[in-house]
C-alpha positions as MATLAB code, in Angstrom:
seq = 'MAEQPEIENTAPILRVKDMKTSLEYYEKVLGFKWAGWGDTFTFVGRDGHGMYLCEGSQGCVGTWVWVGSHDVTRLHGEYKQSGAKIILPPTNYPHALEMHVEDLDGHVLRFGSGPLEDQPYVEMQV';
ca = [
     -28.141  -12.014    5.117;
     -27.804  -10.036    8.345;
     -26.201   -6.639    8.148;
     -22.731   -6.437    9.666;
     -22.187   -4.019   12.557;
     -20.384   -0.833   11.521;
     -16.948    0.110   12.770;
     -17.273    3.516   14.408;
     -13.605    4.514   14.198;
     -10.056    3.441   14.910;
      -7.478    5.257   17.017;
      -3.986    4.131   17.962;
      -2.822    3.899   21.562;
       0.684    5.282   21.993;
       2.803    4.357   24.992;
       4.387    7.421   26.640;
       6.947    7.712   29.437;
       5.596   10.882   31.036;
       1.995   11.946   30.407;
       2.501   15.571   31.438;
       5.389   16.230   29.038;
       3.728   14.243   26.229;
       0.490   16.204   26.596;
       2.443   19.453   26.531;
       4.183   18.421   23.280;
       0.965   17.257   21.595;
      -0.869   20.429   22.633;
       1.728   23.192   22.313;
       3.868   21.824   19.487;
       1.517   19.655   17.409;
      -1.727   21.577   17.989;
      -3.766   18.674   19.362;
      -6.300   19.244   22.150;
      -6.408   17.190   25.338;
      -9.763   15.514   26.045;
      -9.633   16.766   29.638;
      -9.798   13.379   31.322;
      -7.319   10.739   32.465;
      -4.010   10.878   34.285;
      -2.348    7.783   32.837;
      -4.666    7.088   29.886;
      -6.161    9.901   27.830;
      -7.027   11.163   24.368;
      -5.647   13.975   22.204;
      -7.378   15.122   19.049;
      -7.304   17.647   16.266;
     -10.010   18.407   13.711;
     -12.206   15.567   14.967;
      -9.517   12.856   14.891;
      -6.905   11.699   17.346;
      -5.164    9.075   19.383;
      -4.888    7.752   22.891;
      -1.822    8.190   25.077;
      -1.069    5.626   27.779;
       1.624    6.197   30.384;
       3.961    3.260   30.893;
       1.962    0.476   29.259;
      -0.029   -0.572   26.175;
       1.791   -0.386   22.897;
       5.485   -0.067   22.302;
       7.919    2.740   21.692;
       8.524    3.644   18.063;
       5.022    3.101   16.682;
       4.305    4.686   13.291;
       0.902    6.316   12.763;
      -0.613    7.596    9.507;
      -2.358   10.969    9.933;
      -4.230   12.247    6.884;
      -4.237   15.991    6.257;
      -5.700   18.299    3.643;
      -2.483   20.338    3.356;
       0.837   18.914    4.528;
       2.693   21.959    3.197;
       0.795   24.319    5.518;
       1.125   21.873    8.399;
       4.887   21.757    7.776;
       5.061   25.552    8.101;
       3.086   25.410   11.354;
       5.298   22.668   12.785;
       8.538   24.410   11.793;
       7.374   27.445   13.771;
       6.223   25.447   16.793;
       9.477   23.472   17.078;
       8.193   20.003   16.160;
      10.859   17.384   15.510;
      10.442   16.991   11.751;
      12.453   13.977   10.633;
      11.255   14.081    7.006;
      10.082   17.334    5.407;
       7.233   17.156    2.885;
       8.269   14.592    0.272;
       6.254   13.825   -2.840;
       5.533   10.105   -3.223;
       3.063    8.604   -5.743;
       0.668    7.789   -2.870;
       0.932   11.084   -0.918;
       2.834   14.225   -0.073;
       4.235   13.021    3.236;
       6.003   14.537    6.248;
       7.294   12.602    9.271;
       7.244   14.091   12.763;
       8.646   12.348   15.838;
       7.151   12.789   19.296;
       9.022   12.726   22.617;
       8.723    8.930   22.900;
      10.033    8.085   19.434;
       6.641    7.542   17.802;
       6.528    8.729   14.186;
       3.474   10.547   12.890;
       3.317   10.231    9.092;
       1.286   13.243    7.990;
       0.080   12.902    4.406;
      -2.062   14.718    1.871;
      -2.674   14.149   -1.820;
       0.495   13.902   -3.937;
       1.606   16.891   -6.014;
       0.835   15.604   -9.486;
       2.764   18.399  -11.219;
       5.959   17.569   -9.282;
       8.295   14.565   -9.666;
       7.817   11.664   -7.288;
      10.427   10.234   -4.941;
      10.667    6.466   -4.608;
       9.859    5.411   -1.055;
      12.559    3.512    0.808;
      11.105    0.759    2.995;
];
């Protein structure tokens, strides 16, 4: 049987209204780094992972993206200081300690790390 080709990675493409203001938010508030290329389509990353931003097309407003982290509690402290729009502070679910952050275009970044096993869990509302 022939070996299947490997998937290198996956990265969401988020539709943004204004690339300049979105890049500023992702860089200054969320700590992502701009790839340095593209005016209407570009990439932002942090710690070797990231997503594409596309001005005015591709994707739809209000996309939810899972972003794994080693320490959501520390990230929460960083984002509180930087002025990120935190719509759900760290909440302990059976699957993860999760925090939700909204960007300027209404996309929700679900940052998650391992659940706190010594703390009670909250039931997730879907």
